[in-house]
N, CA and C of each residue as an Amber inpcrd file, in Angstrom:
protein
   297
  13.3820000   4.6220000  13.8410000  13.0490000   5.4380000  15.0040000
  12.6560000   4.4940000  16.1440000  13.2370000   4.7190000  17.2770000
  12.9080000   3.9000000  18.4390000  11.6360000   4.4470000  19.0930000
  10.6460000   3.5790000  19.2460000   9.3850000   3.9180000  19.9050000
   9.0320000   2.7860000  20.8560000   7.9420000   2.9350000  21.5780000
   7.4630000   1.8810000  22.4750000   7.2620000   0.5940000  21.6860000
   7.5600000  -0.5230000  22.3180000   7.3410000  -1.8110000  21.6690000
   6.1520000  -2.5160000  22.3180000   5.4420000  -3.2980000  21.5360000
   4.3180000  -4.1170000  22.0150000   3.1490000  -3.2850000  22.5370000
   3.0960000  -2.0240000  22.1580000   1.9860000  -1.1490000  22.5490000
   1.9220000   0.0040000  21.5580000   0.8140000   0.7280000  21.5940000
   0.6350000   1.8790000  20.7040000   1.8130000   2.8400000  20.8500000
   2.3910000   3.2540000  19.7320000   3.5510000   4.1520000  19.7400000
   3.2440000   5.4890000  20.4000000   1.9670000   5.8840000  20.4440000
   1.6070000   7.1640000  21.0550000   1.0960000   7.0070000  22.4810000
   0.0540000   6.2090000  22.6750000  -0.6280000   6.2010000  23.9760000
  -0.2990000   4.9970000  24.8590000   0.4700000   4.0630000  24.3370000
   0.9070000   2.8870000  25.0790000  -0.2040000   1.8670000  25.3180000
  -1.3580000   2.0120000  24.6680000  -2.4440000   1.0260000  24.7870000
  -2.0420000  -0.2640000  24.0850000  -2.5250000  -1.3680000  24.6010000
  -2.2070000  -2.6630000  24.0100000  -3.3680000  -3.2230000  23.1970000
  -4.5010000  -2.5510000  23.1930000  -5.6530000  -3.0050000  22.4170000
  -5.5320000  -2.4790000  20.9850000  -6.3810000  -2.9380000  20.1260000
  -6.4030000  -2.4630000  18.7490000  -5.4230000  -3.2250000  17.8840000
  -5.4570000  -2.9050000  16.6140000  -4.5660000  -3.5610000  15.6630000
  -4.4350000  -2.6920000  14.4290000  -3.9520000  -1.4840000  14.6200000
  -3.7940000  -0.5530000  13.5010000  -2.3010000  -0.3680000  13.2370000
  -1.8790000  -0.6930000  12.0430000  -0.4790000  -0.5300000  11.6470000
  -0.3960000   0.5480000  10.5880000   0.5890000   1.4090000  10.7410000
   0.7560000   2.4840000   9.7660000   2.2390000   2.8200000   9.6350000
   2.6100000   3.2800000   8.4570000   3.9850000   3.6840000   8.2140000
   4.1500000   5.1560000   8.5550000   5.1390000   5.4450000   9.3910000
   5.4780000   6.8200000   9.7470000   6.9640000   6.9950000   9.4550000
   7.2840000   7.9280000   8.6020000   8.6790000   8.1830000   8.1980000
   9.3870000   6.9130000   7.7310000   8.6830000   6.0910000   6.9610000
   9.2820000   4.9000000   6.3880000   9.3610000   3.7110000   7.3230000
   8.7870000   3.8220000   8.5100000   8.8310000   2.7300000   9.4820000
   7.4150000   2.2750000   9.8190000   7.1790000   0.9870000   9.7340000
   5.8650000   0.4260000  10.0770000   5.7540000   0.3660000  11.5970000
   4.6860000   0.9630000  12.1440000   4.4990000   1.0580000  13.5920000
   3.1050000   0.6010000  13.9940000   3.0140000   0.0970000  15.2290000
   1.7400000  -0.3320000  15.7940000   1.0810000   0.8290000  16.5250000
  -0.2120000   1.0120000  16.2860000  -1.0400000   1.9920000  16.9880000
  -2.3350000   1.2960000  17.3820000  -2.9760000   1.7980000  18.4190000
  -4.2520000   1.2040000  18.8200000  -5.3700000   1.5970000  17.8540000
  -5.2490000   2.7730000  17.2210000  -6.3160000   3.2640000  16.3390000
  -5.7480000   4.2700000  15.3370000  -6.5660000   4.6440000  14.3600000
  -6.1090000   5.5780000  13.3410000  -5.8800000   6.9690000  13.9100000
  -6.5980000   7.3410000  14.9870000  -6.4140000   8.6800000  15.5770000
  -5.0120000   8.7940000  16.1680000  -4.5690000   7.7790000  16.9060000
  -3.2150000   7.8160000  17.4720000  -2.1670000   7.8110000  16.3620000
  -2.4050000   7.0580000  15.2990000  -1.4650000   7.0300000  14.1740000
  -1.3440000   8.4170000  13.5440000  -2.4610000   9.0470000  13.3230000
  -2.4650000  10.3840000  12.7120000  -1.8080000  11.4050000  13.6390000
  -2.1270000  11.3440000  14.9280000  -1.5450000  12.2700000  15.9000000
  -0.0320000  12.0890000  15.9800000   0.4320000  10.8480000  15.9990000
   1.8680000  10.5780000  16.0620000   2.5670000  11.1490000  14.8310000
   1.9820000  10.9290000  13.6650000   2.5650000  11.4630000  12.4270000
   2.6180000  12.9920000  12.4730000   1.5410000  13.6340000  12.9240000
   1.5390000  15.0990000  13.0430000   2.6420000  15.5740000  13.9840000
   2.8250000  14.8670000  15.0930000   3.8560000  15.2250000  16.0640000
   5.2420000  15.1260000  15.4250000   5.5220000  14.0270000  14.7470000
   6.8300000  13.8320000  14.1170000   7.0890000  14.9210000  13.0790000
   6.0980000  15.2040000  12.2600000   6.2740000  16.2230000  11.2190000
   6.5040000  17.6130000  11.8280000   5.8140000  17.9270000  12.9210000
   5.9870000  19.2260000  13.5780000   7.3740000  19.3420000  14.2030000
   7.8620000  18.2800000  14.8240000   9.2230000  18.3020000  15.3930000
  10.2370000  18.5220000  14.2750000  10.0920000  17.8090000  13.1830000
  11.0260000  17.9570000  12.0710000  10.9760000  19.3700000  11.4940000
   9.7830000  19.9320000  11.4030000   9.6320000  21.2970000  10.8830000
  10.3250000  22.3050000  11.7920000  10.1410000  22.1500000  13.0980000
  10.7030000  23.1170000  14.0500000  12.2030000  22.9660000  14.2600000
  12.7220000  21.7580000  14.1300000  14.1410000  21.5240000  14.3920000
  14.9960000  21.5340000  13.1280000  14.3780000  21.2680000  12.0010000
  15.1370000  21.1390000  10.7630000  15.7620000  19.7540000  10.5980000
  15.4760000  18.8560000  11.5450000  16.0040000  17.4970000  11.4520000
  15.3290000  16.7530000  10.3060000  16.0880000  15.8940000   9.6440000
  15.5130000  15.0750000   8.5760000  14.8500000  13.8160000   9.1240000
  15.3100000  13.3660000  10.2850000  14.7690000  12.1450000  10.9000000
  14.9480000  12.2170000  12.4110000  14.1960000  11.3980000  13.1310000
  14.3020000  11.2950000  14.5840000  14.8290000   9.9120000  14.9220000
  15.6930000   9.8270000  15.9390000  16.2020000   8.5290000  16.3770000
  15.2590000   7.8770000  17.3780000  14.6190000   8.7020000  18.2000000
  13.7620000   8.1660000  19.2630000  12.7590000   9.2230000  19.6900000
  11.6090000   8.7680000  20.1590000  10.6110000   9.6550000  20.7390000
  10.1930000   9.0740000  22.0900000  10.2970000   9.8780000  23.1350000
   9.8530000   9.4720000  24.4700000   8.6160000  10.2920000  24.8090000
   7.5690000   9.6210000  25.2750000   6.2850000  10.2690000  25.5160000
   5.7770000   9.9060000  26.9040000   5.4100000  10.9220000  27.6840000
   4.8130000  10.7340000  29.0090000   3.5170000  11.5350000  29.0530000
   2.4770000  10.9670000  29.6510000   1.2230000  11.6950000  29.8020000
   0.0620000  10.9550000  29.1910000  -1.0620000  11.6690000  29.0520000
  -2.2750000  11.0560000  28.5350000  -3.0430000  12.0660000  27.6910000
  -4.3350000  11.8100000  27.4960000  -5.1590000  12.6530000  26.6290000
  -5.2260000  14.1120000  27.0850000  -4.9420000  14.3710000  28.3580000
  -4.9830000  15.7540000  28.8590000  -3.7540000  16.5400000  28.4510000
  -2.7290000  15.8430000  28.0250000  -1.4980000  16.4820000  27.5760000
  -0.3190000  15.5500000  27.7690000   0.6670000  15.7120000  26.9420000
   1.8450000  14.8590000  27.0030000   3.1060000  15.7050000  27.0070000
   4.1160000  15.2460000  27.7360000   5.4470000  15.8370000  27.6710000
   6.3100000  14.8550000  26.9110000   7.0330000  15.3630000  25.9370000
   7.7620000  14.4920000  25.0260000   9.1940000  14.9680000  24.8390000
  10.0170000  14.0490000  24.3850000  11.3790000  14.3670000  23.9910000
  11.6550000  13.6350000  22.6860000  12.0120000  14.3990000  21.6720000
  12.4590000  13.8250000  20.4100000  13.9850000  13.8640000  20.4480000
  14.5970000  12.7620000  20.0580000  16.0470000  12.6480000  20.1700000
  16.6490000  12.3510000  18.8080000  17.7320000  13.0520000  18.5240000
  18.5070000  12.8070000  17.3030000  19.9720000  12.9160000  17.6930000
  20.6580000  11.8010000  17.6710000  22.0570000  11.7790000  18.1010000
  22.1440000  12.2220000  19.5510000  22.9860000  13.2310000  19.8190000
  23.1550000  13.7460000  21.1830000  22.1950000  14.8810000  21.4960000
  21.3550000  15.2700000  20.5270000  20.4240000  16.3860000  20.7180000
  19.0510000  15.8850000  21.1540000  18.3870000  16.6980000  21.9770000
  17.0180000  16.3950000  22.3910000  16.1700000  17.6590000  22.2570000
  14.9750000  17.5020000  21.7510000  14.0070000  18.5850000  21.6260000
  12.8150000  18.2030000  22.4840000  12.5840000  18.9820000  23.5620000
  11.5020000  18.6770000  24.5100000  10.3080000  19.5870000  24.2330000
   9.1010000  19.0200000  24.3900000   7.8950000  19.7770000  24.0870000
   6.6890000  19.1690000  24.7810000   5.6520000  19.9870000  24.8900000
   4.3420000  19.5540000  25.3950000   3.3730000  19.5750000  24.2220000
   2.4240000  18.6390000  24.2450000   1.4230000  18.6630000  23.1900000
   0.1220000  18.0500000  23.6490000  -0.8940000  18.3720000  22.8730000
  -2.2300000  17.8160000  23.0860000  -2.8880000  17.7100000  21.7200000
  -3.6760000  16.6620000  21.5230000  -4.3240000  16.3890000  20.2500000
  -5.8280000  16.4460000  20.3750000  -6.4900000  16.6840000  19.2700000
  -7.9340000  16.5310000  19.1910000  -8.2050000  15.0220000  19.2200000
  -8.9960000  14.5350000  20.1850000  -9.2070000  13.0900000  20.3310000
 -10.0520000  12.4620000  19.2160000 -10.6500000  13.2820000  18.3770000
 -11.4680000  12.7290000  17.2960000 -10.7830000  12.7850000  15.9430000
  -9.8120000  13.7030000  15.7800000  -9.1730000  13.8570000  14.4690000
  -7.6660000  13.6300000  14.4830000  -7.0350000  13.6740000  15.6590000
  -5.5880000  13.5370000  15.7400000  -4.8300000  14.7990000  15.3900000
  -5.5440000  15.8950000  15.1570000  -4.8880000  17.1680000  14.8300000
  -4.2470000  17.7580000  16.0840000  -3.1360000  18.4550000  15.9250000
  -2.4750000  19.1250000  17.0390000  -3.3160000  20.2910000  17.5420000
  -3.5770000  20.3300000  18.8380000  -4.2560000  21.4650000  19.4620000
  -3.2490000  22.3550000  20.1770000  -2.2490000  21.7330000  20.8200000
  -1.2210000  22.4500000  21.5680000   0.1220000  21.8240000  21.2250000
   1.1090000  22.6600000  20.9270000   2.4920000  22.2130000  20.7380000
   3.3760000  23.3190000  21.2730000   3.9870000  23.0850000  22.4390000
   4.7980000  24.1080000  23.0920000   6.1720000  23.5550000  23.4290000
   7.2210000  24.1760000  22.9300000   8.5710000  23.7490000  23.3150000
   8.7710000  23.9410000  24.8270000   9.5520000  23.0670000  25.4220000
   9.9250000  23.1860000  26.8260000  11.3570000  23.7180000  26.8610000
  11.5550000  24.8260000  27.5040000  12.8700000  25.4420000  27.5490000
  13.8610000  24.5320000  28.2720000  15.0710000  24.4500000  27.7330000
  16.1400000  23.6770000  28.3800000  16.6390000  24.4230000  29.6000000
  16.9860000  23.6680000  30.6190000  17.4670000  24.2650000  31.8620000
  18.9650000  24.2660000  31.8830000
């Protein structure tokens, strides 16, 4: 899965040193909360789309909310989300309608 390089896969922070495997891929995160939140996001996208894997995840935004696109081949699934900053649990997950 293609994610941000040289920074946290979720929040793009360069501090920290937390590595975790998500869907069989070792990824860098600034902390365990971002790692857990990223994993929850990936699992929710897979549940909603029926995809077995994601090719890429694009993330824009911050702790107040993020707009994301999960990509698999020529398909893209766009959504908004927000996490609990202490547990990494999903608080908001809303698909963005295609135009």
